[in-house]
N, C-alpha and C positions, 0 to 999 in steps of 0.2 A: 224890845229893840229902841233903840235911842235913834229914832227917825232923823233930827236932826244932824248926828252924828255921822250916818251912813250917807246921808244928802251931801256933807262935808267931805266924806272919804271920795264917795262917786265925783263931785268936782273935781277934785285932785286929780283924779285919774284921768277925767274927758280933757285937763289941761295938759298932764303928760303925754296922753294919746296925741294931740294936737301936735304939740312939741316935736313929736316922732314923725308926724307929718313933714314938719318944715325941716327937720334934722336929716329924715332919709331921703327927701327931694334933694335937699342942698348936699349930701354925700353922694347921690347918683351923680351927680353935675360934676363933680369934681375927681370921679374916677378915671384915670389915664394909664395906657400902657395895653399890653398884650390880651389882658384879661377883663378891659373894660366890657365888654358887652354882656355875658353873664353877670358880673356884678352889678353893673348899671340896673340889669332887668331886677333883678334881686332888692336892689333898694327900695325901685321903685315899687314891688309888689309888698314891699313890708311899707312901707309909705301909704299905700291904697289900703292897707290891712289896719295901720293905724287909726287912717281915718274912721272906717268901719268901727273899731273901738271904742272911737270917741263917740261917735254916735249910738253907739248902743249904751255906753256910760249916761249919756246926756238922755235917752229915754228912759232908763233907770231914775236918774234925778226926777223928772216928770211926773212919771208914775207914782214918784212917792210926793208929789204936789212941790215939790222944789222948783230952781229955777238955775238953769243949766248955767253955768258958768262963761263968759267971756273973755277969761283970759288965756293965756298959753304959757305952759310950765317953762320951766330954766331952758335955755338953748347955748349948751357950750359949746363953744369954738376956738379952739389951740392955736388955728391957723396950721396944723399940722396936715396935711393932705395925703401922705402916702398911705397905700391899703392897710396896713398894720394899724398905724396913728387911729384911722378912720374906724377900723372894727373895735380897739380897743375905747372909745368912745362911746361906740353903741353897746356894747356890753356895760357900761356903767349906766349908759341910760336903760338898758333892758332890767338893769339889777333896781333901778330905782322903783319899775314898774312894776316887779315881783312883789316888791316891799310893801308897795300900795296895795296890791289885790292882796297879801295875806293880811294888811290890816282890816279891809273889806270882810274879807272870811274872818275875821275874829269877832267882827262887831256882829255880823249876822248868823252865827252858824248856832244849827239848832232853834232860830229864830225866825226865818224865812226861807223856805228850800229853794224858791225861785233866785233868791240872791246867793246864796248859799254854793249851789250850781252853778253860777255865772261866773261867781270869784273861784272857786275851782278849775274850769275849765280856762280860765284865763291865765291864773297861775301855770297851765300846764303849757300853755302856747307861749308865754313869754318865755319860760324855762326852756321848752323848745328853740325858740329864738336864740338863746344863749348859746347852748349847745351847738346851734349852727353857726355861730358868729365864730366859736372855740375852734370848731373842726376849721374853719377858714383861715383863721390863727397858724395852724400846725402846717410846720414845712412838710411838703411831700415825702412821704414814706413813715414821717413819725406816726406812732398809734397814741403816746403817751398824753393826754389831754397837758395843753397848754396854761390852762385858767381853768378854776371848776367851777360851776353855775352857783349861786348862793340859791338855798332851799329855805 
């Protein structure tokens, strides 16, 4: 296993998850209308989860002898604050996370069971977020997916 590459990817994950904290907190502040309370609550829960994911990634970095990044990943701001636009931005953010966790999995598969299981669990978690967001984008009564999550 290339420890330096793994640390690099873990640091990129840390940065993406920190961006998620900022992004989802911001989104929670920009929700208006009848559905505000449950959607705001959901975004704040996802922000807290992103914070824990960032901490977890940082712990793996330090356990491998690395130094956790102080950077924050890209923060897309389209200035579109209707719920659908916010959810579509969220899908893009989650897809970035899935790709990065898959990159980590490829680096550690059959090399480090602990990191392999971590990567798999995070892929599942991020893909579950994608499914939830996709369902929120559907109109009431629709059963056909609007957007399929990337695998």
